[in-house]
C-alpha positions in Angstrom: 52.8 122.6 127.3 52.1 121.7 123.9 54.7 119.1 122.9 56.8 116.7 124.9 58.2 113.5 126.1 56.2 111.4 128.5 57.0 107.8 130.8 56.0 105.5 133.3 57.8 105.0 136.5 55.8 102.8 139.3 55.9 100.0 141.5 59.7 100.1 141.8 62.6 102.5 142.5 64.4 100.6 139.3 62.1 102.1 137.6 62.8 105.3 138.7 66.3 105.1 138.3 66.0 104.2 134.4 63.3 107.1 134.2 66.2 109.7 135.9 69.2 108.5 133.5 66.1 108.8 130.3 65.1 112.7 131.2 69.4 113.2 132.0 70.0 111.5 128.2 67.2 113.8 126.8 67.5 116.9 128.5 71.7 116.6 128.4 71.6 117.3 124.3 68.1 119.1 124.5 67.5 121.2 128.0 64.5 123.0 126.5 62.6 119.4 125.6 59.7 118.9 128.2 60.4 115.3 129.9 57.4 114.1 132.2 57.3 111.0 134.2 54.3 109.4 135.5 55.2 107.9 138.9 54.0 106.5 142.3 56.3 107.3 145.2 57.9 104.4 145.4 59.6 104.5 142.4 60.9 108.1 142.9 61.9 107.2 146.4 65.6 106.8 145.7 66.0 110.3 144.0 66.6 112.9 145.9 64.6 116.5 145.5 67.3 117.9 143.5 67.2 115.2 141.2 63.5 115.2 140.6 63.5 118.6 139.4 65.0 116.9 136.1 61.4 116.2 135.5 59.6 119.0 134.0 56.2 117.4 135.6 55.7 114.4 137.9 52.3 113.2 137.4 50.2 111.1 140.1 48.3 108.0 138.5 44.4 108.0 139.9 44.3 103.8 141.0 41.9 103.2 138.5 45.0 104.2 135.5 47.3 101.4 137.1 45.3 98.9 139.4 42.9 96.6 139.8 41.2 95.5 142.7 44.4 95.2 145.3 47.2 94.8 142.3 49.3 97.2 140.5 50.0 96.7 136.9 51.9 99.4 135.6 51.5 98.2 132.2 47.8 99.0 132.0 48.7 102.8 132.7 49.6 102.7 128.9 45.7 102.6 128.2 45.3 105.7 129.8 48.3 108.2 128.5 45.5 110.1 126.8 44.3 111.2 130.1 47.1 111.5 132.3 49.8 113.8 129.3 50.3 117.2 130.6 51.3 117.8 126.7 48.1 119.7 125.1 48.6 118.9 122.0 51.7 116.0 121.0 53.4 113.2 122.9 55.9 110.6 122.3 55.7 108.2 125.3 58.6 105.9 125.7 59.4 103.3 128.2 61.7 104.3 131.1 64.4 101.6 130.4 65.5 104.2 127.3 68.2 105.8 126.9 68.5 108.8 124.1 71.7 108.8 121.8 73.5 112.0 122.1 72.8 112.4 118.8 69.2 112.3 118.5 67.8 114.9 115.8 64.8 115.8 117.7 63.4 118.0 115.0 63.6 115.0 112.7 61.9 113.2 115.5 59.1 115.2 115.4 58.6 115.5 112.0 58.3 112.5 110.8 54.8 112.0 112.9 53.3 115.3 112.8 49.9 115.0 111.5 49.4 111.4 112.6 46.9 110.8 115.4 48.4 107.6 116.6 51.3 105.1 115.7 53.2 103.4 117.5 56.9 101.1 116.7 56.4 98.1 115.0 58.4 95.2 113.6 56.2 94.8 110.5 52.1 93.1 109.9 51.5 89.8 110.8 48.9 88.0 109.0 46.4 86.4 112.2 45.9 83.2 110.1 49.6 82.4 110.2 50.5 82.8 114.0 50.5 86.7 115.0 53.0 87.0 117.9 54.5 85.3 120.8 51.8 86.6 123.1 48.8 85.7 121.3 47.8 82.2 120.0 45.6 82.4 117.1 43.3 81.0 117.6 42.8 81.9 121.1 42.2 85.0 119.5 39.9 83.6 116.8 37.7 82.4 119.6 37.7 85.4 122.0 36.6 88.2 118.7 36.7 86.2 115.3 38.0 86.6 112.6 40.6 89.5 113.1 42.0 90.7 109.9 44.4 93.2 111.2 47.8 92.8 113.5 50.9 94.3 113.7 54.3 93.2 115.9 53.4 96.2 118.0 56.2 97.6 120.5 54.3 99.8 123.3 58.0 101.1 124.4 57.7 104.2 121.6 54.0 105.3 121.5 53.0 108.8 119.4 49.8 110.7 119.6 47.9 113.5 119.4 45.5 114.9 121.2 41.7 114.6 120.0 39.2 112.4 119.6 41.2 109.6 116.8 43.4 109.0 118.9 41.1 108.5 122.5 39.2 106.0 120.5 42.0 104.1 120.1 43.7 104.1 124.0 39.4 103.6 125.2 39.4 100.6 123.2 42.4 99.2 124.2 41.4 99.3 127.7 37.9 98.0 127.1 39.5 94.6 125.2 41.6 94.1 128.2 38.9 94.8 130.9 36.9 92.4 128.7 39.1 89.3 130.0 37.9 87.4 126.6 42.0 87.2 125.3 43.9 84.6 126.6 47.7 85.9 126.3 50.9 85.0 127.7 51.8 86.2 130.6 54.4 89.5 130.8 55.6 91.2 134.2 53.4 89.8 136.2 50.4 90.9 134.2 49.2 90.5 130.0 51.1 92.4 127.8 49.3 95.4 126.2 50.6 95.3 122.6 47.2 93.0 122.1 44.8 94.8 123.7 46.3 98.0 121.0 45.9 95.9 118.2 42.4 95.1 118.8 41.6 98.4 119.6 43.6 99.8 116.2 41.7 97.0 113.7 38.4 98.0 115.7 39.0 101.6 114.3 41.4 100.7 111.2 43.7 102.8 112.1 47.2 101.0 111.1 50.7 102.6 111.7 51.8 105.3 110.0 55.2 103.3 108.9 55.4 99.7 109.2 58.3 98.1 110.2 59.3 101.7 112.3 62.0 101.0 114.7 62.7 104.2 115.6 64.9 102.9 119.0 67.7 100.3 118.9 66.6 96.5 120.7 69.5 94.0 119.7 66.9 91.1 120.0 64.7 92.9 117.7 67.0 94.7 114.8 68.5 91.1 114.8 72.4 92.9 114.7 75.4 93.7 117.0 76.3 97.3 116.8 78.6 99.2 118.6 77.2 102.1 120.7 78.8 105.1 117.6 76.4 103.1 115.3 73.5 103.0 117.6 74.0 106.7 118.1 74.0 107.6 114.3 71.2 105.3 113.6 68.2 105.6 116.1 66.7 108.0 118.2 67.2 106.1 121.5 68.7 102.5 122.8 65.9 100.2 124.8 66.9 98.1 127.9 64.5 95.6 127.1 64.2 92.7 128.6 64.8 91.0 132.3 68.6 91.4 131.8 71.1 93.0 129.6 73.8 91.0 127.8 77.6 92.8 128.6 77.4 94.3 125.1 74.2 95.7 125.3 75.3 96.7 128.5 78.2 98.7 127.7 76.4 100.7 125.3 74.0 102.0 127.7 76.6 102.5 130.2 78.8 104.6 126.9 75.3 106.9 126.4 74.6 107.6 130.1 78.2 108.6 130.4 77.7 111.0 127.2 75.0 112.4 129.3 76.4 112.9 132.7 79.2 114.6 131.3 77.4 116.7 129.6 74.9 117.3 132.2 78.3 117.2 135.2 75.8 115.0 137.2 75.9 111.4 137.9 73.3 109.1 136.5 72.1 106.1 138.1 73.7 102.9 138.2 70.9 100.2 137.5 70.7 96.5 137.7 69.2 93.3 135.9 65.6 93.5 136.0 65.5 89.8 137.0 67.2 90.6 140.2 64.7 92.7 141.9 61.6 92.0 139.8 60.3 88.7 141.0 57.9 89.4 138.1 60.9 89.6 135.8 62.9 86.1 136.3 61.8 84.6 133.1 61.2 87.4 130.7 
């Protein structure tokens, strides 16, 4: 397969449920679009063999691609997407808690990034000297790596890359900075957030997002605008169920998009719950 969509479901069956709904939302309206998942058995434990068939490929990562010592750290798997992708030319990675709009224009989606070696959703550029993000203190950043002149408010829920050396160096550098352990960050999901290390990698290799800001998905806290389901479907490629819980209005949007896909596929979607209800590391964020 030359190109397709990739997601991750590791550590808990809730992510497997999300990944199934994500794949169904794509396949319902674009059956030919390849969708693959990087997963372990624990995450897929609630999917029967028929449900697992919705994925073109189920990829089992090596331990070094999702663990440090005995600790399972799904976020670091993003640093190995270039090694794990089954697509030979172009990959769009999306977090499992996304659900695609039934009105998504896939030709437009792939067309707008054609020829871009590496890019990521973002909320615009930040000045490292003026408070760079909620994850990193600028003083700690300077203490760890000196003057970093480029920083973006990245969102790794949506990463596009084309196979080759230009994208490989970003992933390799991101995991090097993570393992280097010098940069102190706010904790997220029982680990360190991955975006600061992608930022360092992009700054090192002088790679910028192809567009800033670039928000191809609707996540209400970032967009800062309350929209109904139809507005979301007409405006964005996908809806993000990010965060440790979904407020009722956002839950209704997710449920409507899932219902659209379920009806089209004549297949029931999988019920999802607030992450904070199942995942101890997501109690607060």
